[in-house]
C-alpha positions in Angstrom: 60.9 6.3 -32.5 58.9 4.7 -35.2 60.6 4.3 -38.5 57.5 4.1 -40.7 56.6 7.8 -40.7 58.1 10.5 -42.9 61.0 12.3 -41.2 59.1 15.6 -41.0 56.2 14.1 -39.0 56.5 14.6 -35.3 55.4 11.5 -33.5 54.2 10.9 -30.0 57.1 8.8 -28.5 55.0 6.2 -26.7 52.8 5.6 -29.7 55.8 5.4 -32.0 57.4 2.8 -29.7 54.2 0.8 -29.6 54.1 0.8 -33.4 57.8 -0.3 -33.5 57.0 -3.2 -31.2 54.0 -4.3 -33.3 56.1 -4.1 -36.5 58.8 -6.2 -34.8 56.2 -8.8 -33.8 54.9 -8.8 -37.4 58.3 -9.9 -38.7 59.0 -12.5 -35.9 56.6 -15.1 -37.3 57.9 -18.1 -35.3 58.3 -16.1 -32.0 61.9 -17.4 -31.9 63.1 -14.0 -30.7 60.0 -12.3 -29.1 61.0 -12.2 -25.4 60.9 -8.9 -23.5 64.7 -8.6 -23.7 64.8 -9.3 -27.4 62.0 -6.9 -28.2 63.5 -4.1 -26.1 66.9 -4.6 -27.8 65.4 -4.7 -31.3 63.4 -1.5 -30.9 66.1 0.3 -28.9 64.2 1.1 -25.7 64.9 0.1 -22.1 63.2 -3.0 -20.7 61.1 -1.1 -18.2 59.5 1.1 -20.9 59.1 -1.9 -23.3 57.4 -4.0 -20.5 54.9 -1.2 -19.9 54.0 -0.9 -23.5 53.7 -4.6 -24.0 51.4 -4.9 -20.9 49.2 -2.2 -22.4 49.1 -4.0 -25.8 48.3 -7.3 -24.1 45.5 -5.7 -22.0 43.9 -4.2 -25.1 44.2 -7.3 -27.2 46.8 -6.0 -29.6 49.4 -8.4 -28.3 49.3 -11.9 -26.7 51.7 -13.3 -24.1 52.7 -16.9 -24.0 53.3 -17.8 -20.3 55.1 -21.1 -21.2 57.5 -19.6 -23.7 57.6 -16.1 -22.1 57.2 -14.6 -25.6 54.9 -12.2 -27.3 52.9 -12.3 -30.5 50.4 -10.1 -32.3 46.9 -10.1 -30.6 43.4 -10.8 -31.9 42.3 -7.1 -31.8 44.4 -6.6 -34.9 42.4 -9.1 -36.9 39.3 -6.9 -36.8 41.2 -3.7 -37.5 43.0 -5.3 -40.4 39.8 -6.7 -41.9 38.1 -3.4 -41.6 41.0 -1.6 -43.2 41.1 -4.1 -46.1 37.3 -3.7 -46.5 37.6 0.1 -46.6 40.4 0.0 -49.2 38.6 -2.5 -51.3 35.3 -0.7 -51.1 36.7 2.6 -52.3 38.8 1.1 -55.1 36.0 -1.2 -56.3 33.3 1.5 -56.1 35.3 3.9 -58.2 35.3 1.3 -61.0 31.5 1.2 -61.0 30.1 4.6 -60.3 31.7 6.5 -63.3 29.3 5.3 -65.9 26.3 6.0 -63.6 27.5 9.6 -63.0 28.1 10.2 -66.7 24.8 8.8 -67.8 22.6 10.4 -65.1 24.4 13.7 -64.4 24.1 13.1 -60.7 26.8 13.4 -58.1 27.5 9.9 -56.6 29.3 9.1 -53.3 30.2 6.0 -51.3 29.4 6.3 -47.7 30.2 4.2 -44.7 28.2 3.8 -41.4 30.6 4.6 -38.7 30.7 3.3 -35.1 29.4 6.7 -33.9 26.4 6.2 -36.3 27.5 9.1 -38.6 27.9 8.5 -42.3 31.4 9.1 -43.7 31.9 9.9 -47.4 34.9 7.7 -48.5 34.7 8.3 -52.3 32.9 10.8 -54.5 32.5 11.5 -58.1 30.9 14.9 -59.1 28.3 15.4 -61.7 29.7 16.6 -65.1 27.0 19.4 -65.1 28.1 23.0 -64.7 25.5 23.5 -61.9 25.8 20.5 -59.6 25.7 19.3 -56.0 29.2 19.0 -54.5 30.1 16.5 -51.7 33.6 16.1 -50.5 35.5 12.9 -49.5 35.7 13.0 -45.7 32.4 14.9 -45.3 30.2 13.5 -42.5 26.5 13.3 -42.3 24.5 12.9 -39.0 22.9 9.6 -38.0 19.4 10.9 -38.9 20.3 12.1 -42.5 17.2 10.7 -44.1 18.2 8.8 -47.2 21.4 7.3 -45.8 19.7 6.4 -42.5 16.9 4.5 -44.4 19.3 2.7 -46.7 21.3 1.4 -43.7 18.7 0.9 -41.0 16.3 -1.0 -43.3 18.7 -4.0 -43.1 19.4 -3.9 -39.4 17.5 -5.8 -36.7 14.5 -4.3 -35.0 16.4 -4.1 -31.8 19.1 -1.9 -33.5 16.4 0.2 -35.1 14.7 0.8 -31.8 17.9 1.7 -30.1 18.8 4.1 -32.9 15.5 6.1 -32.6 15.6 6.1 -28.8 19.1 7.6 -29.0 18.7 10.1 -31.8 15.0 10.8 -32.3 13.5 12.0 -35.6 14.5 15.7 -36.0 13.4 18.1 -38.7 16.0 19.2 -41.3 13.4 20.8 -43.6 9.7 21.1 -43.7 9.6 17.9 -45.9 11.5 15.7 -43.4 9.6 12.6 -42.3 9.5 12.7 -38.5 6.7 10.3 -37.5 8.2 7.0 -36.6 5.5 5.1 -38.5 6.2 7.0 -41.7 9.9 6.3 -41.4 9.3 2.6 -40.8 7.0 2.5 -43.9 9.8 4.2 -46.0 12.2 1.6 -44.7 9.9 -1.2 -45.7 9.9 0.3 -49.2 13.7 0.1 -49.1 13.6 -3.6 -48.2 11.2 -4.2 -51.0 12.9 -2.1 -53.7 16.5 -2.0 -52.7 16.9 1.7 -52.6 15.7 4.8 -50.7 14.5 8.1 -52.1 14.5 11.4 -50.1 13.0 14.5 -51.7 14.2 17.7 -50.1 14.3 16.2 -46.6 17.9 17.2 -45.8 18.5 20.1 -48.1 15.4 21.8 -49.4 16.6 22.0 -53.0 18.0 18.5 -53.3 16.7 15.0 -54.1 18.8 12.0 -53.0 18.7 8.3 -53.7 20.7 5.7 -51.7 21.3 2.0 -52.2 22.9 -0.4 -49.7 26.2 -2.3 -50.3 26.1 -5.9 -49.0 29.4 -7.1 -47.5 30.6 -10.7 -47.7 29.1 -11.4 -44.3 25.7 -10.1 -45.5 25.9 -7.1 -43.3 25.0 -3.6 -44.6 27.5 -1.0 -43.3 27.9 1.1 -46.5 26.0 2.4 -49.4 25.9 4.6 -52.5 24.1 7.9 -52.6 23.3 9.9 -55.7 22.3 13.5 -55.3 21.0 16.2 -57.6 19.0 19.4 -57.6 15.3 18.6 -57.5 14.8 20.9 -60.4 17.1 18.7 -62.5 15.4 15.4 -61.5 11.8 14.9 -62.5 9.6 13.3 -59.9 8.8 10.2 -62.0 12.5 9.7 -62.9 13.5 8.8 -59.3 12.3 5.1 -59.4 14.3 4.4 -62.6 17.3 6.1 -61.1 16.9 4.1 -57.9 16.9 0.8 -59.8 20.0 1.9 -61.7 21.8 2.9 -58.5 20.7 -0.4 -56.9 22.2 -2.3 -59.8 25.5 -0.5 -59.4 25.5 -1.2 -55.6 24.8 -4.9 -56.4 27.8 -5.0 -58.7 30.0 -3.6 -56.0 28.6 -6.0 -53.4 29.4 -9.0 -55.6 33.0 -7.7 -56.3 33.4 -7.4 -52.5 32.5 -11.0 -52.1 28.9 -10.4 -51.1 25.8 -10.8 -53.3 23.0 -8.9 -54.9 20.0 -8.0 -52.8 16.9 -10.1 -53.3 14.3 -7.3 -54.0 11.4 -6.4 -56.2 12.9 -5.8 -59.6 10.1 -3.4 -60.6 
């Protein structure tokens, strides 16, 4: 049973043993003691069970097997997972340092969202407006792939192939009577995002809300996350949105730079 979980957490035995094996391989840097027998003894399971788990880990890329030395080591699949975990942790911690002043000065609720493998947008950090009457969004809240402002902020920086596949899969549904649903109108809005560096959505997802989103550029120049500022439309004058968009873009640029990326090259007007 894995030794890394609190005592009151009930673990799935096979998963716990797999974690124990990975932890053992993590500490055996020179593979001097990473044979099947040594691993089974170290994690206190029989060789047959250990062999089955190791074969599964090798097949999925979480472990490698050296035929010559007959030893195991951590596999390449862990590299991507570790990098993503580090990025998520850095993104949240760095973003929190930057969005506070924006929220205080604008009175808008601001969240960090990530584009997930299932194309939903996951809120990973949030700071609520200081106003008594405000929009509330919780950490862990998910938005659908077609959520207008987040969709445009992310898709504007993807290849046309990815964009085409996205719309083929999800279509362009109505959320409110204001939602843009014609493909050409959405493409035009995405062109504005590429030009300006932010997206604006007025009452397209919730009828009473206006939202602004700006992309965060990772070190590999890919856009998989962004900032979204939301407020009641009655509290946000129509002509204020572009100024707020530029301010949000500047915050997103600062986060991008701190993550090892760079600012977007866009129209500064």
